[in-house]
C-alpha positions in Angstrom: -43.9 -6.3 -8.1 -45.7 -9.7 -8.1 -48.3 -11.0 -10.4 -50.6 -11.5 -7.5 -50.5 -11.6 -3.7 -52.2 -14.9 -3.1 -50.6 -18.2 -4.1 -51.0 -21.9 -3.4 -47.3 -22.1 -2.5 -44.6 -19.6 -1.8 -41.1 -21.2 -2.2 -38.3 -19.4 -0.4 -35.1 -20.3 -2.2 -34.9 -21.0 -6.0 -31.8 -23.2 -6.1 -32.0 -26.9 -7.1 -34.4 -28.0 -4.3 -36.7 -24.9 -4.4 -36.7 -24.5 -8.2 -37.4 -28.2 -8.7 -40.3 -28.1 -6.1 -41.7 -25.0 -7.7 -41.5 -26.6 -11.2 -43.3 -29.8 -10.1 -46.0 -27.9 -8.3 -46.6 -25.6 -11.2 -46.7 -28.5 -13.6 -49.6 -29.8 -11.5 -51.5 -26.6 -12.0 -50.8 -24.9 -8.7 -50.1 -21.1 -8.4 -46.5 -20.9 -7.2 -44.2 -18.0 -6.3 -40.5 -18.8 -5.9 -38.1 -16.2 -4.5 -34.4 -16.1 -4.0 -32.1 -13.6 -2.4 -29.4 -14.2 -5.0 -29.2 -13.5 -8.8 -30.4 -15.6 -11.6 -27.9 -18.1 -13.0 -25.2 -17.6 -10.4 -23.0 -20.3 -9.0 -23.2 -21.8 -5.5 -20.8 -23.3 -3.0 -21.1 -26.9 -4.1 -19.0 -29.7 -5.6 -22.2 -30.6 -7.6 -21.7 -34.3 -8.4 -25.0 -36.1 -9.1 -25.5 -39.7 -8.2 -27.9 -42.0 -10.0 -31.0 -40.9 -8.0 -30.4 -37.3 -8.9 -29.8 -38.0 -12.6 -32.9 -40.3 -12.6 -35.0 -37.4 -11.3 -33.8 -35.1 -14.0 -34.5 -37.8 -16.6 -38.0 -38.4 -15.3 -38.7 -34.6 -15.4 -37.5 -34.2 -18.9 -34.7 -31.9 -17.8 -31.7 -34.1 -18.4 -31.4 -33.5 -22.1 -31.0 -29.8 -21.5 -28.3 -30.5 -18.8 -26.3 -32.5 -21.3 -26.9 -30.0 -24.1 -25.2 -27.4 -21.9 -22.0 -29.3 -22.3 -22.2 -31.4 -19.1 -20.1 -34.5 -19.7 -21.6 -38.0 -19.1 -19.9 -39.9 -16.4 -19.7 -43.7 -17.0 -17.2 -44.9 -14.4 -16.4 -44.2 -10.8 -13.0 -45.2 -9.6 -12.3 -45.6 -5.9 -8.6 -45.3 -5.0 -8.2 -46.9 -1.6 -4.6 -46.1 -1.1 -2.9 -48.1 -3.9 -5.9 -50.3 -4.4 -8.2 -49.3 -7.3 -11.8 -50.3 -7.6 -13.5 -49.2 -10.8 -17.3 -49.2 -11.0 -19.1 -49.0 -14.4 -22.3 -47.1 -14.5 -24.8 -49.5 -16.0 -28.1 -48.7 -17.6 -31.1 -48.5 -15.2 -34.5 -46.9 -15.5 -33.5 -45.1 -18.6 -30.3 -43.7 -17.2 -26.9 -45.0 -18.3 -24.5 -42.3 -17.0 -24.1 -39.8 -14.2 -23.2 -36.1 -14.5 -22.1 -33.2 -12.5 -23.4 -29.9 -13.9 -22.2 -26.6 -12.4 -24.8 -25.1 -10.2 -24.9 -22.1 -12.6 -26.2 -24.6 -15.2 -28.4 -26.8 -13.1 -30.1 -24.2 -11.0 -30.7 -21.9 -14.0 -32.3 -24.7 -16.0 -34.6 -25.7 -13.1 -35.6 -22.1 -12.7 -36.4 -21.9 -16.4 -38.4 -25.0 -16.3 -40.4 -23.7 -13.3 -41.1 -20.5 -15.1 -42.1 -22.4 -18.3 -44.5 -24.4 -16.1 -46.2 -21.2 -14.9 -44.4 -20.5 -11.6 -43.6 -16.9 -10.9 -39.9 -16.6 -10.0 -38.3 -13.5 -8.5 -34.6 -13.1 -7.7 -33.3 -10.4 -5.3 -36.0 -11.1 -2.7 -35.8 -12.6 0.7 -38.3 -13.6 3.4 -38.6 -11.1 6.3 -41.2 -12.8 8.4 -44.0 -15.3 8.4 -47.7 -14.4 8.5 -49.8 -16.5 10.9 -53.5 -17.0 11.1 -55.7 -18.3 14.0 -54.0 -21.0 16.0 -50.6 -20.0 14.7 -50.9 -21.6 11.3 -48.6 -20.1 8.7 -50.7 -18.2 6.0 -47.9 -16.5 4.0 -44.8 -14.4 4.5 -43.5 -10.9 4.3 -41.1 -10.4 1.5 -38.3 -7.8 1.2 -36.7 -6.8 -2.1 -33.2 -5.4 -2.5 -34.5 -1.8 -2.0 -35.9 -2.8 1.3 -39.5 -2.6 0.3 -41.9 -5.0 2.0 -44.9 -6.8 0.6 -47.2 -9.4 2.3 -47.8 -12.6 0.3 -50.6 -14.9 1.2 -50.0 -18.5 0.6 -51.6 -21.8 1.5 -48.1 -23.2 2.1 -44.7 -21.6 2.7 -41.8 -23.8 1.6 -38.3 -23.2 3.0 -35.7 -24.1 0.4 -33.3 -21.6 1.7 -30.3 -23.7 2.7 -28.5 -24.8 5.8 -29.2 -21.7 7.8 -32.9 -21.6 6.7 -34.7 -18.5 7.8 -38.0 -20.3 7.2 -37.0 -23.1 9.5 -36.0 -20.6 12.2 -39.2 -18.6 11.9 -41.4 -21.7 11.8 -39.6 -23.2 14.8 -38.6 -26.4 13.0 -37.1 -28.8 15.6 -33.8 -30.6 14.9 -34.7 -34.3 15.0 -31.3 -35.8 14.3 -27.9 -34.3 14.6 -24.6 -35.7 13.2 -21.5 -36.0 15.2 -18.8 -35.3 12.7 -17.9 -32.8 9.9 -15.4 -32.6 7.1 -14.0 -29.4 5.6 -13.9 -29.2 1.8 -11.6 -27.0 -0.3 -12.1 -27.1 -4.1 -11.1 -25.5 -7.3 -11.6 -25.9 -11.1 -8.9 -27.1 -13.4 -8.6 -27.5 -17.2 -6.6 -30.0 -19.1 -6.6 -32.9 -16.7 -7.6 -35.5 -19.3 -9.5 -37.7 -16.8 -12.9 -39.3 -17.4 -15.3 -40.5 -14.8 -15.5 -39.7 -11.1 -12.3 -40.4 -9.1 -12.4 -40.7 -5.3 -9.1 -41.0 -3.5 -8.7 -42.1 0.1 -6.0 -42.3 2.6 -6.5 -42.4 6.4 -7.6 -38.9 7.4 -7.7 -37.6 3.8 -10.1 -37.6 0.8 -9.8 -36.1 -2.7 -12.4 -36.1 -5.4 -12.1 -35.4 -9.1 -15.4 -34.5 -10.8 -15.7 -33.7 -14.6 -18.0 -30.8 -15.3 -18.8 -28.1 -17.8 -16.4 -26.2 -20.1 -13.9 -29.0 -20.1 -13.0 -28.5 -16.4 -12.7 -30.7 -13.4 -13.8 -29.8 -9.9 -11.0 -31.1 -7.7 -11.8 -31.1 -4.0 -9.8 -32.0 -0.8 -11.6 -33.1 2.3 -10.1 -33.3 5.7 -11.6 -33.5 9.2 -13.1 -30.1 10.1 -10.9 -29.8 13.2 -7.7 -30.2 11.2 -8.9 -27.6 8.7 -9.6 -25.1 11.5 -6.3 -25.9 13.1 -4.2 -24.9 10.1 -4.7 -27.4 7.3 -6.3 -24.8 5.0 -5.5 -22.5 2.1 -3.8 -23.1 -1.2 -0.6 -24.5 0.2 -2.4 -27.1 2.3 -4.7 -28.0 -0.7 -1.7 -28.7 -3.0 0.1 -30.5 -0.2 -2.8 -32.9 0.4 -3.1 -33.5 -3.4 0.6 -34.4 -3.6 0.3 -36.8 -0.7 -2.8 -38.7 -1.8 -2.7 -38.3 -5.6 0.8 -37.2 -6.8 0.0 -37.8 -10.5 -3.0 -35.6 -10.2 -1.1 -33.0 -8.3 1.6 -32.9 -11.0 -1.1 -32.0 -13.6 -2.1 -28.8 -11.8 1.3 -28.0 -10.4 2.0 -24.3 -11.1 -1.5 -23.6 -12.3 -3.4 -20.8 -10.5 -7.0 -20.8 -9.8 -9.5 -19.5 -7.2 -10.2 -22.0 -4.4 -13.4 -22.1 -2.4 -13.8 -23.7 1.0 -16.5 -25.0 3.3 -15.3 -25.3 6.9 -17.8 -28.0 7.7 -20.7 -28.5 10.1 -22.4 -31.6 11.5 -25.4 -32.8 9.5 -29.0 -32.6 10.7 -32.5 -33.6 10.0 -35.0 -31.0 10.9 -38.8 -31.4 11.3 -39.8 -31.4 7.6 -43.3 -29.8 7.9 -45.8 -28.2 10.1 -49.1 -26.2 9.9 -48.8 -24.2 6.7 -45.0 -24.7 6.2 -42.6 -27.3 4.9 -38.8 -27.6 4.3 -36.9 -29.1 1.4 -33.3 -29.5 0.5 -30.6 -28.4 2.9 -33.1 -26.4 4.8 -34.7 -29.6 6.1 -31.9 -32.2 5.7 -28.2 -31.6 5.5 -25.5 -34.2 5.6 -21.8 -33.9 5.2 -20.7 -33.3 1.6 -18.1 -36.1 1.8 -20.4 -38.6 0.0 -21.4 -36.0 -2.7 -25.0 -36.9 -2.4 -26.6 -33.6 -1.3 -28.1 -32.5 -4.7 -29.5 -35.9 -5.4 -31.3 -35.9 -2.1 -32.5 -32.4 -2.7 -34.1 -33.4 -6.0 -35.6 -36.5 -4.4 -37.2 -34.5 -1.6 -38.5 -31.8 -4.1 -40.7 -34.5 -5.7 -41.7 -36.0 -2.4 -42.9 -32.6 -1.2 -44.5 -31.6 -4.4 -46.6 -34.8 -4.3 -47.7 -34.0 -0.8 -48.6 -30.4 -1.7 -50.7 -31.5 -4.7 -52.7 -33.9 -2.4 -52.9 -31.2 0.3 -53.9 -33.4 3.3 -52.5 -34.2 6.7 -51.9 -37.7 5.6 -49.9 -36.6 2.5 -47.6 -34.4 4.6 -47.1 -37.2 7.2 -46.1 -39.5 4.3 -43.7 -36.9 3.0 -42.0 -36.7 6.4 -41.9 -40.5 6.8 -40.5 -41.1 3.3 -37.9 -38.4 3.7 -36.7 -39.9 7.0 -36.9 -43.5 5.8 -34.8 -42.8 2.7 -32.4 -40.3 4.4 -31.4 -42.0 7.7 -29.3 -44.8 6.2 -27.4 -42.3 4.0 -27.1 -39.9 6.9 -25.6 -42.4 9.3 -23.1 -43.8 6.8 -22.1 -40.4 5.7 -21.5 -39.3 9.3 -19.3 -42.3 9.8 -17.2 -41.4 6.8 -17.0 -37.8 7.8 -15.5 -38.9 11.1 -12.3 -40.0 9.3 -12.1 -42.5 12.1 -11.6 -45.4 9.7 -9.0 -47.6 8.1 -9.5 -48.3 4.4 -11.2 -51.7 4.9 -13.7 -50.1 7.3 -14.2 -47.3 4.8 -15.2 -49.9 2.1 -17.9 -51.2 4.5 -19.2 -47.6 4.9 -19.3 -47.2 1.1 -21.3 -50.5 0.8 -23.8 -49.0 3.3 -24.0 -45.9 1.1 -24.5 -48.0 -2.0 -27.4 -50.0 -0.4 -29.1 -46.7 0.6 -28.7 -45.2 -2.9 -30.2 -48.3 -4.5 -33.3 -47.9 -2.3 -33.6 -44.3 -3.5 -33.3 -45.3 -7.1 -36.1 -47.8 -6.8 -38.5 -45.5 -4.9 -39.7 -43.1 -7.7 -40.1 -45.6 -10.6 -42.5 -47.5 -8.2 -44.6 -44.3 -7.8 -45.0 -43.8 -11.6 -44.4 -40.8 -13.9 -44.3 -37.2 -12.6 -42.5 -35.4 -15.4 -45.3 -33.0 -16.3 -48.0 -33.4 -13.7 -49.3 -36.6 -15.2 -51.3 -38.7 -12.8 -51.1 -36.5 -9.7 -52.7 -33.3 -11.0 -55.2 -31.5 -8.9 -56.9 -28.2 -9.6 -55.3 -25.4 -7.5 -58.7 -24.6 -6.0 -58.7 -28.0 -4.3 -55.4 -27.2 -2.5 -57.0 -24.2 -0.8 -60.0 -26.2 0.3 -58.0 -29.2 1.6 -55.4 -27.1 3.4 -57.9 -25.0 5.2 -58.8 -28.1 7.2 -55.2 -29.1 8.0 
């Protein structure tokens, strides 16, 4: 079933965070197994817009050209529609990146899995974690894995990484504490539409309402409607409500898709959180460790950010390295988390919203500057350690 039963790292979840972490660890010479309960190349519940920090990571890792070659359009402007007031922001060149993009998850996740496999990671779909294996003192030493047929196998690993989403099984089994909890949540309904003829990101706001237009693969646009979660649960849901909100906030856009039919997907919302990011023999990355409301469209960018922060810590393999991972994640995340939670409250007028967006922008700039200061990490350049060192270091943690 598996190439071996002992690994340096077992990554549970092979979506954008897990696949990226597996790729980076494998590029540094570590023996990595990544599993995912889903199928290879499938889509995910996500509006999938990347901000500069996320695009920068793909560029640094050498993955961005493949994302663009898959037909993902370059995004060079972001237009904020504050009621009738328009603010257009041009995406300038910075650190080798001169555009944003929003690849479908069926494109991005598949490419990251392919890169992880090419780097030497073993990737298995249709497998889920069933339990953690603990050694003396309770340290995690691996996990029990179940395939679709229900067969179980024990995998020994120096580190088990939970990249298995908001309801992370690894986080639950490891007992990861919630360190920060958001107070608000937005509900998001979205669909894909062709023929809109719009370039760039478009974000529309009226009090209590938010609409986003995101150009993506196959000539389509992801169009989402976000409302307070309580309003969604109390009836502002479904296709009729979706089109009604579009008509209210962006009538020209609504007219372009009037009469068109397409499947809608919805996320009812939940407050954001920051969980304890690591412990003896385990770590969390992506939504498993840090989830914030999707209203600021920054989740994937942070997932890619944390994949590298964690991979660097794993390659070093010391207590100090993991402490620095936790500190960096929290330091970079908290300003974004707080500003996003304030926006998700929908308790703002448009002038206050602009202030929240300025706070988001400041936090994003800090992220962008963080990794260039650390140096290259595209293919295990200056942080490479032999995998045997990881075993020796982590035995003492």
